[in-house]
C-alpha positions in Angstrom: 0.0 0.1 -0.1 1.3 3.7 -0.8 -0.3 5.9 2.1 0.4 9.6 2.0 -0.9 11.3 5.4 0.0 14.8 4.8 -1.5 17.0 2.0 -3.1 20.3 1.4 -5.9 21.5 -1.0 -6.8 25.0 -1.9 -9.0 25.2 1.4 -5.9 26.4 2.9 -2.5 27.0 1.0 -2.5 24.2 -1.5 -3.3 24.9 -5.0 -5.6 22.0 -6.0 -9.4 21.9 -5.3 -10.2 19.1 -3.1 -11.5 16.7 -5.8 -8.6 17.4 -8.1 -6.2 16.7 -5.2 -7.9 13.3 -4.7 -8.0 12.7 -8.5 -4.3 13.3 -8.6 -3.7 10.9 -5.8 -5.6 8.1 -7.3 -3.7 9.0 -10.7 -0.5 8.7 -8.9 -1.0 5.3 -7.4 -1.9 6.1 -3.9 -4.0 3.8 -1.9 -4.7 6.2 1.0 -4.5 10.1 1.1 -5.1 12.2 4.3 -6.3 15.9 3.7 -4.6 17.9 6.4 -5.3 21.5 5.5 -4.1 24.1 7.9 -6.5 24.9 10.8 -9.5 23.9 8.9 -11.7 20.9 8.2 -13.7 22.4 5.4 -12.6 20.0 2.8 -13.5 16.9 4.6 -16.8 16.3 3.0 -15.8 17.0 -0.5 -12.7 14.9 0.1 -14.6 11.8 1.3 -17.2 11.9 -1.5 -14.3 12.2 -4.1 -12.4 9.3 -2.5 -15.5 7.2 -2.5 -16.2 7.9 -6.2 -12.8 6.9 -7.1 -12.3 4.1 -4.6 -9.2 5.6 -2.8 -8.8 5.5 1.0 -9.3 9.0 2.6 -8.3 10.1 6.1 -9.6 13.5 7.4 -7.1 15.6 9.4 -5.9 18.9 10.4 -2.4 20.6 10.5 -2.6 23.0 13.6 -0.1 26.0 13.8 1.5 25.9 17.2 4.5 27.8 18.9 6.9 26.6 21.4 9.3 29.2 22.9 8.6 31.5 19.9 9.3 28.7 17.3 6.7 27.5 14.9 5.8 23.9 15.2 3.0 22.1 13.5 0.8 19.4 14.8 -1.2 17.0 12.4 -4.5 15.8 14.3 -5.9 12.8 12.5 -9.8 12.0 12.8 -10.4 14.6 15.5 -14.1 16.1 15.9 -14.0 19.5 14.3 -17.1 20.4 16.0 -15.6 19.8 19.4 -15.8 23.3 21.1 -12.2 23.8 22.4 -10.7 22.8 19.0 -13.2 24.6 17.1 -12.4 27.9 19.1 -8.7 27.4 18.8 -8.7 26.7 15.1 -11.0 29.9 14.7 -8.5 31.9 16.7 -5.6 31.0 14.6 -7.3 31.5 11.4 -8.3 35.0 12.6 -4.9 35.8 13.6 -3.3 34.6 10.5 -5.9 36.6 8.4 -5.6 39.6 10.7 -1.8 40.1 10.1 -2.4 40.3 6.4 -2.6 44.3 6.4 0.6 44.5 8.5 2.4 42.3 6.1 1.3 44.3 3.3 2.1 47.5 4.9 5.8 46.5 5.6 6.2 45.4 2.2 4.8 48.7 0.9 7.2 50.4 3.1 10.2 48.3 1.4 8.9 49.7 -2.1 7.1 46.3 -3.0 3.7 47.1 -4.7 1.0 45.0 -3.1 -2.7 45.3 -1.9 -4.7 43.5 0.7 -7.2 42.9 -2.0 -4.6 41.2 -4.2 -3.8 38.8 -1.4 -7.3 37.9 -0.8 -7.7 37.3 -4.6 -5.4 34.5 -4.3 -7.2 33.0 -1.3 -10.8 32.2 -2.8 -12.6 29.6 -1.3 -10.5 29.2 2.0 -11.1 30.3 5.6 -7.4 30.1 6.2 -5.7 33.1 4.6 -1.8 33.2 5.3 1.6 34.0 3.9 1.3 31.5 1.1 -1.5 33.7 -0.4 0.8 36.7 0.0 3.6 35.0 -1.8 1.1 33.9 -4.6 0.0 37.7 -4.9 3.8 38.6 -5.3 4.1 35.9 -8.1 0.9 37.2 -9.7 2.1 40.7 -9.9 5.7 39.8 -11.0 7.6 40.8 -7.8 8.8 37.2 -7.5 8.9 34.1 -9.8 8.0 31.6 -7.1 6.5 31.1 -3.7 9.8 29.9 -2.4 11.5 33.4 -3.6 8.8 35.2 -1.9 9.4 33.4 1.4 13.0 33.8 0.9 13.3 37.2 0.3 10.3 38.8 2.3 8.0 36.4 4.2 10.1 33.6 6.2 10.7 34.0 9.9 13.3 36.8 10.4 12.7 38.3 6.8 11.4 42.0 6.6 7.9 41.2 5.7 7.4 38.6 8.5 4.7 39.5 11.1 4.1 36.9 13.7 0.5 35.6 14.5 -1.4 33.6 17.5 -0.4 30.0 17.7 -1.3 27.5 20.3 1.1 25.7 22.4 1.8 22.2 21.2 1.1 20.4 24.5 -2.2 22.0 24.9 -2.9 21.2 21.0 -2.2 17.7 21.5 -4.5 17.8 24.8 -7.3 19.1 22.7 -6.9 16.8 19.6 -7.1 13.8 22.0 -10.1 15.1 23.9 -11.8 15.5 20.5 -11.0 11.9 19.7 -8.2 12.3 17.5 -4.6 11.1 16.9 -1.8 13.9 17.5 1.3 13.6 15.4 4.0 16.3 15.3 4.7 17.4 11.7 8.4 17.6 10.2 9.6 18.0 13.7 13.3 18.6 12.4 12.3 20.6 9.4 12.6 24.5 9.1 13.1 26.2 12.5 11.1 23.5 14.4 14.3 21.5 15.0 15.5 24.2 17.4 12.8 23.3 20.1 11.8 19.8 19.0 14.6 17.8 20.6 14.4 14.1 21.6 13.8 15.2 25.1 10.9 17.5 24.2 9.3 14.8 22.0 9.6 12.5 24.9 8.1 15.1 27.2 5.1 15.4 24.8 4.6 11.7 24.8 4.8 11.1 28.6 2.9 14.4 29.7 0.4 14.8 26.9 0.1 11.7 25.1 1.7 12.6 21.7 0.8 9.6 19.4 3.5 10.1 16.7 6.0 11.9 14.8 6.4 12.4 11.0 9.8 11.0 10.0 9.9 10.7 6.3 9.5 14.3 4.9 11.3 16.4 2.3 12.6 18.8 5.0 14.5 15.9 6.8 17.9 14.7 5.7 18.6 11.0 5.5 20.4 11.3 8.8 17.7 13.2 10.4 15.1 10.4 9.2 17.4 7.6 10.8 17.7 9.7 14.0 13.9 10.4 14.3 13.0 6.9 13.4 15.2 5.7 16.2 13.7 8.2 18.7 10.1 7.0 17.6 11.0 3.4 18.2 12.7 4.2 21.6 9.4 5.9 22.8 7.1 3.3 21.0 5.3 5.9 19.1 4.0 5.9 15.5 6.2 7.3 12.8 4.8 8.5 9.3 6.1 9.4 6.0 4.1 12.0 3.7 4.6 14.4 0.9 3.2 17.7 2.6 1.8 18.2 -1.0 0.9 21.7 -1.9 0.0 21.3 -5.7 2.4 23.8 -7.4 2.8 25.8 -4.1 5.8 23.6 -3.2 8.4 22.3 -5.4 9.8 18.7 -4.8 6.6 17.6 -2.7 4.9 15.6 -5.2 2.2 13.2 -3.9 3.8 10.1 -2.6 7.2 11.1 -2.5 7.3 9.6 0.9 4.9 7.5 2.3 3.6 5.9 5.6 4.3 2.1 6.2 1.1 0.2 6.5 2.0 -1.2 9.8 2.3 2.4 11.2 -0.9 3.4 9.4 -2.5 0.5 11.3 -1.3 1.7 14.6 -2.5 5.2 13.9 -6.1 3.9 13.3 -5.9 1.8 16.4 -5.1 4.8 18.4 -7.8 6.6 16.9 -10.3 4.1 18.0 -8.9 4.2 21.6 -9.2 8.0 21.8 -12.6 7.9 20.2 -13.8 5.6 22.9 -12.3 7.6 25.5 -13.9 10.9 24.2 -17.4 12.4 24.3 -16.6 13.8 20.7 -18.3 12.6 17.5 -15.5 11.7 15.6 -15.4 11.2 11.7 -14.4 7.8 10.1 -11.7 7.0 7.7 -13.0 5.7 4.3 -10.9 2.6 3.4 -12.4 0.7 0.6 
């Protein structure tokens, strides 16, 4: 089986509509795909319908924006109840914080002599409740300031760059607690990618497991070197937690993140589903079901 547990549609910062994403997954030979848009479950219904029509497995998930000691960390939550009030409230707060910073980002760019308007950014974010920096980047591509999203982040938008503006994000331990209370399975996304490696040490991962019930970590990811993957897999095995692999696909929004470029071992996927059953049984939430033809 080929299982990709981390993908994005245009309901957040991917470029493909949900049904197109699922069709591409089927075309590319995937057996199971998880839709994990940033801080929203808006695409789940459409994703499941498309998966059922095409006969491909579908797992509903969310990628939750977190911060630890001021450093961005992302948490993948699989099969939680998105209507569980603490989760719904946190996701709305994160989305609002992300959207509310757009005028400040635009103002900073304007102050540097970069021509851009808020309306241009919003025009790139149609159909999503989760407006963010990728849509600013897309607007900069559209008006010819940069050639790619990557260039926009490298020059203007990444942490520490002149156009960056911080936003609200939940602490990862609390996010894990909420995902579990919502009946879901919490897995840290790309723990040693980007800047998260500064805080997501082996000791911190262990603490999140013992104190909050972290279920797993994403190991096989394009942001991880072969050496990092080996070390992270060892950490997961030592802690007896799940380890996953995935593409973090964003359509044409990310280069070298093609569907299925990394995948999750079937045994690890089965462990994830078993944890989902346990967490759902312990929760009062109404959890969604994975579709597995």
